[in-house]
C-alpha positions as CSV (number, residue, x, y, z in Angstrom):
1,M,0.8,-21.5,-2.9
2,R,3.0,-18.9,-4.6
3,L,6.4,-19.2,-4.3
4,I,7.2,-16.1,-1.3
5,Q,9.8,-14.5,-3.8
6,N,7.1,-14.5,-6.3
7,R,4.6,-12.8,-4.1
8,I,7.0,-9.8,-3.6
9,G,6.6,-6.4,-5.4
10,I,6.6,-2.8,-5.5
11,S,4.9,0.2,-5.4
12,T,5.0,3.3,-7.3
13,H,4.2,5.4,-4.3
14,F,8.1,6.2,-3.4
15,M,9.5,6.0,-6.9
16,P,10.5,9.6,-7.3
17,S,11.0,11.0,-10.8
18,T,14.1,12.5,-9.7
19,H,15.6,12.0,-13.3
20,G,13.0,12.6,-15.3
21,E,11.3,9.5,-15.8
22,N,7.8,8.2,-16.1
23,I,5.7,5.1,-15.4
24,Y,6.9,3.2,-18.2
25,D,11.4,3.5,-17.1
26,A,9.7,2.8,-13.8
27,I,8.3,-0.8,-15.2
28,R,11.2,-1.6,-16.9
29,M,13.1,-1.1,-14.0
30,V,11.3,-2.8,-11.7
31,H,10.9,-6.1,-14.3
32,K,14.8,-6.3,-14.8
33,A,15.5,-6.0,-11.1
34,G,13.7,-9.7,-11.4
35,F,10.5,-8.5,-9.3
36,K,7.3,-10.8,-10.1
37,G,5.2,-7.7,-8.9
38,F,4.1,-4.1,-9.2
39,E,1.6,-1.4,-7.7
40,I,0.6,1.5,-9.3
41,V,-0.7,4.7,-7.3
42,P,-2.6,6.3,-10.0
43,T,-1.7,9.9,-9.6
44,L,1.0,12.7,-11.0
45,D,0.2,15.0,-8.0
46,Q,2.2,13.1,-5.3
47,A,5.6,13.5,-3.7
48,Q,7.8,12.6,-0.7
49,L,11.6,13.1,-1.6
50,G,13.8,15.9,-3.4
51,Y,15.4,19.2,-2.6
52,P,14.8,22.7,-2.6
53,E,11.6,20.4,-4.3
54,N,9.8,17.4,-4.1
55,Y,9.9,15.3,-7.0
56,P,6.6,14.1,-7.9
57,N,6.3,10.3,-7.9
58,V,5.7,8.7,-11.4
59,G,2.1,7.7,-12.2
60,I,-0.9,8.7,-14.5
61,D,-3.7,10.5,-13.8
62,L,-6.9,8.7,-14.1
63,F,-9.1,12.3,-14.9
64,E,-6.5,13.1,-17.5
65,T,-5.9,9.3,-19.3
66,T,-7.3,7.6,-22.4
67,E,-8.3,4.1,-23.1
68,K,-5.6,4.3,-25.5
69,E,-3.2,5.2,-22.7
70,I,-4.6,2.4,-20.2
71,D,-4.2,0.1,-23.2
72,R,-0.4,1.0,-23.5
73,L,-0.2,0.7,-20.1
74,K,-1.7,-3.1,-19.0
75,D,0.3,-3.9,-22.3
76,A,3.5,-3.1,-20.3
77,L,3.0,-4.2,-17.3
78,S,2.3,-7.9,-19.0
79,V,5.3,-8.5,-18.2
80,F,4.9,-9.0,-14.3
81,D,2.8,-12.1,-12.8
82,W,0.3,-9.4,-10.9
83,V,-0.4,-6.4,-10.4
84,T,-2.2,-4.2,-7.8
85,V,-3.9,-0.6,-7.6
86,H,-3.5,1.4,-4.3
87,S,-5.5,4.7,-4.4
88,P,-3.0,8.1,-4.0
89,H,-4.2,9.8,-0.7
90,L,-2.2,13.9,-0.6
91,D,-5.7,15.8,-0.9
92,W,-8.2,13.4,-1.4
93,N,-10.7,12.5,1.5
94,L,-13.7,10.0,1.5
95,S,-14.8,11.9,4.5
96,S,-13.8,16.0,3.8
97,A,-16.2,18.4,5.4
98,N,-16.3,19.7,2.0
99,R,-18.8,17.6,0.2
100,H,-18.0,18.4,-2.8
101,L,-14.1,17.0,-2.2
102,R,-16.0,14.3,-0.8
103,K,-18.0,13.5,-4.0
104,L,-14.7,13.8,-5.7
105,T,-12.8,11.6,-4.4
106,R,-15.4,8.9,-4.4
107,E,-15.2,9.5,-8.5
108,Y,-11.1,9.2,-8.4
109,F,-11.1,6.2,-5.7
110,D,-14.0,4.7,-8.6
111,R,-11.7,5.6,-11.2
112,C,-9.2,3.1,-9.3
113,F,-11.3,0.2,-9.5
114,E,-11.7,0.5,-12.9
115,L,-8.7,0.8,-13.6
116,G,-7.9,-2.4,-11.3
117,V,-10.5,-4.1,-13.9
118,K,-9.2,-3.1,-16.5
119,L,-5.2,-4.4,-15.3
120,G,-6.6,-7.5,-13.9
121,A,-5.6,-6.3,-10.6
122,I,-5.0,-9.2,-7.6
123,A,-6.5,-6.2,-5.0
124,V,-7.5,-2.5,-5.0
125,T,-6.8,-0.8,-1.7
126,Y,-7.8,2.3,-0.5
127,H,-6.9,5.3,2.0
128,G,-9.8,5.4,4.5
129,G,-11.3,9.2,5.4
130,G,-10.5,11.3,7.8
131,N,-10.3,14.6,9.9
132,T,-10.5,17.4,7.8
133,W,-8.3,20.6,9.5
134,G,-10.5,23.2,11.3
135,Y,-14.0,21.5,11.1
136,I,-14.3,19.4,14.8
137,R,-16.3,16.6,14.1
138,K,-17.5,13.3,15.9
139,M,-15.6,10.3,14.5
140,E,-18.7,8.4,14.0
141,R,-19.8,11.1,11.3
142,I,-16.0,10.8,9.8
143,M,-16.3,6.5,9.9
144,E,-20.0,7.0,8.4
145,Y,-18.5,8.1,5.0
146,N,-15.7,5.3,4.8
147,V,-19.0,2.7,5.5
148,D,-20.9,4.4,2.6
149,Y,-18.0,4.6,0.8
150,A,-17.1,0.5,1.3
151,K,-20.8,-0.3,0.9
152,H,-20.7,1.2,-2.5
153,L,-17.7,-0.6,-3.7
154,M,-18.3,-4.4,-2.3
155,P,-21.1,-5.0,-4.9
156,K,-18.3,-4.3,-7.7
157,A,-15.7,-5.8,-5.6
158,K,-17.5,-9.2,-5.3
159,K,-18.8,-9.0,-8.7
160,T,-15.5,-8.9,-10.1
161,G,-13.6,-11.2,-7.4
162,I,-10.8,-8.2,-6.5
163,P,-10.3,-8.5,-2.8
164,V,-10.4,-4.7,-1.9
165,G,-9.7,-2.7,1.9
166,F,-8.5,0.0,3.4
167,E,-5.1,0.4,4.4
168,A,-4.0,0.6,8.0
169,G,-4.4,3.7,10.2
170,G,-6.0,2.5,13.5
171,L,-7.0,-1.3,14.4
172,D,-10.4,0.6,15.6
173,Y,-10.7,2.6,12.8
174,L,-10.5,-0.9,10.2
175,K,-12.6,-2.6,12.4
176,Y,-15.2,-0.5,12.3
177,V,-15.5,-0.6,8.5
178,C,-15.0,-4.5,8.4
179,D,-17.5,-5.1,11.2
180,R,-20.3,-3.4,9.1
181,V,-19.3,-4.3,5.5
182,N,-19.0,-7.8,4.6
183,G,-16.0,-9.0,2.1
184,W,-14.5,-5.5,2.8
185,G,-10.5,-6.3,3.6
186,I,-7.7,-4.2,5.1
187,N,-4.0,-3.3,3.6
188,L,-1.6,-4.2,6.1
189,D,0.6,-1.6,5.6
190,I,3.5,-3.1,8.4
191,G,4.5,0.4,9.1
192,H,1.8,1.9,9.9
193,A,0.0,-0.4,11.7
194,Y,3.3,-0.7,14.2
195,M,3.0,3.1,14.6
196,S,-0.2,3.4,15.2
197,A,-0.3,0.3,18.1
198,G,3.2,1.8,19.5
199,T,4.2,-1.6,20.9
200,D,5.0,-5.4,19.2
201,E,1.2,-6.5,21.3
202,G,-0.7,-3.9,19.7
203,F,0.8,-4.6,16.1
204,F,0.6,-8.2,16.1
205,A,-3.2,-7.6,17.3
206,Y,-3.7,-6.3,13.8
207,I,-3.0,-10.0,12.4
208,S,-4.7,-11.8,15.0
209,E,-7.9,-9.5,14.4
210,F,-7.9,-9.1,10.1
211,K,-6.4,-12.5,9.7
212,D,-8.8,-13.6,7.1
213,K,-9.4,-10.1,5.9
214,I,-5.6,-8.8,4.9
215,T,-6.2,-8.5,1.3
216,E,-2.3,-7.2,0.6
217,V,0.6,-6.6,2.8
218,H,2.4,-3.2,2.8
219,H,6.2,-3.3,3.6
220,N,8.5,-1.3,5.4
221,G,10.4,-0.7,8.2
222,I,10.4,2.4,11.1
223,N,13.5,4.3,11.9
224,H,12.7,5.1,16.1
225,Y,14.3,8.6,16.8
226,W,14.8,11.5,18.8
227,G,10.9,9.7,20.0
228,G,9.2,9.8,16.7
229,Y,9.0,8.1,14.0
230,M,9.7,7.6,10.1
231,E,8.5,5.3,8.3
232,H,8.9,3.8,5.0
233,Q,12.4,3.0,5.5
234,P,14.6,0.3,4.4
235,P,15.6,-3.0,6.7
236,H,19.2,-1.4,7.6
237,L,17.4,1.3,9.2
238,N,14.6,0.0,10.9
239,N,14.5,-0.6,14.9
240,M,10.6,-0.8,15.7
241,V,9.4,-3.4,13.4
242,D,9.9,-7.2,14.2
243,F,10.3,-8.5,10.7
244,Q,11.3,-11.9,12.1
245,R,7.9,-11.8,14.0
246,T,5.6,-10.6,11.9
247,Y,6.6,-12.6,8.7
248,E,6.6,-16.1,10.7
249,R,2.9,-15.1,11.9
250,L,1.5,-14.2,8.5
251,K,3.0,-17.7,7.5
252,E,1.2,-18.9,9.9
253,I,-2.4,-17.5,9.5
254,K,-1.4,-18.9,5.5
255,Y,-1.3,-15.4,4.5
256,N,-1.0,-15.8,0.6
257,G,-1.5,-12.3,-1.0
258,P,0.6,-9.6,-2.5
259,I,3.8,-7.9,-0.1
260,V,4.3,-4.6,-1.8
261,C,7.4,-2.7,-1.0
262,E,6.9,0.9,0.1
263,I,10.5,1.6,0.8
264,Q,11.9,5.6,0.2
265,G,14.7,6.4,-2.0
266,Q,16.4,9.1,-3.4
267,D,15.9,7.8,-6.7
268,I,14.0,5.0,-8.6
269,E,17.7,2.8,-8.6
270,Q,18.2,3.2,-4.9
271,V,14.2,2.4,-4.4
272,I,14.7,-0.8,-6.1
273,R,18.2,-1.7,-3.8
274,H,16.2,-0.7,-1.1
275,C,13.5,-3.3,-1.7
276,Q,16.0,-6.1,-3.2
277,E,17.4,-5.7,0.2
278,S,13.9,-6.4,1.7
279,K,13.0,-9.0,-1.0
280,D,16.1,-11.3,0.2
281,M,15.3,-10.6,4.1
282,I,11.2,-11.9,3.2
283,V,12.5,-14.7,1.7
284,G,15.0,-15.8,4.0
285,I,12.6,-15.3,7.3
286,W,9.7,-17.0,5.4
287,N,11.8,-20.1,4.3
288,G,13.4,-20.5,7.6
289,E,17.1,-19.3,6.3
290,R,17.1,-16.6,8.0
291,K,17.0,-16.1,11.8
292,L,17.4,-11.8,12.6
293,S,19.6,-11.4,15.7
294,H,18.4,-7.7,16.0
295,R,15.0,-5.7,14.7
296,W,18.1,-3.7,12.7
297,K,20.7,-6.8,11.6
298,I,19.7,-8.5,8.2
């Protein structure tokens, strides 16, 4: 089993190009901070933070990049022990009511998997499809598009040995696909699962249900504020997730995969500080060296 500290990495999903950084700047900064893993979300068209306009996250575009650029990326990422690939989600939808957008999404998601193969990724995970605003359809139809894609990708995943799955999501949503596609897994996004479940018991049901199907964990906290939720928070702003029990339970089921931090920050430097805070907390809990007295008191 790899040491827990070596299984914790950072995703580009919350790495804003605040000061004009690119993917190679991010790789250099994360490696310098001592993290052993790196997750790339291959897009140039996704953002979360910034005022008065958002700063695009660092990344690459798989419809525009060249083989030479992929080779350069692979070489840059070789400083890490492991890499994962996670699909973008903004304006992509496997279950879109628009047949052309469904086709385009499948093609781009296929390229995400191909990138994972080229980079030697230890997991490739996706956002499942959902509703199209303004077009009411049965949930079964929406879910069948997700099942169709999982069935399409699974033979390639088995051939290459790369674990794949959809990110949480509702438990029933994930179970629908896993029950119908042998070998399909999940990305246990702790924040998303907690928000979907709404209770400790509901969240821990994910770990019980999918204990043999967790291909990756996305680590982030939740700030419950004025009756609403803000996920992707650093531990010191978390007041909902029971991190103590979460990581004790993951250790109990012998989870041995990657733990990728998806945490907000105003720039990459702040993101890394928040992820280091998370790493220290996770390692302390996992090794029995830290006991949180409150969900937010790390």
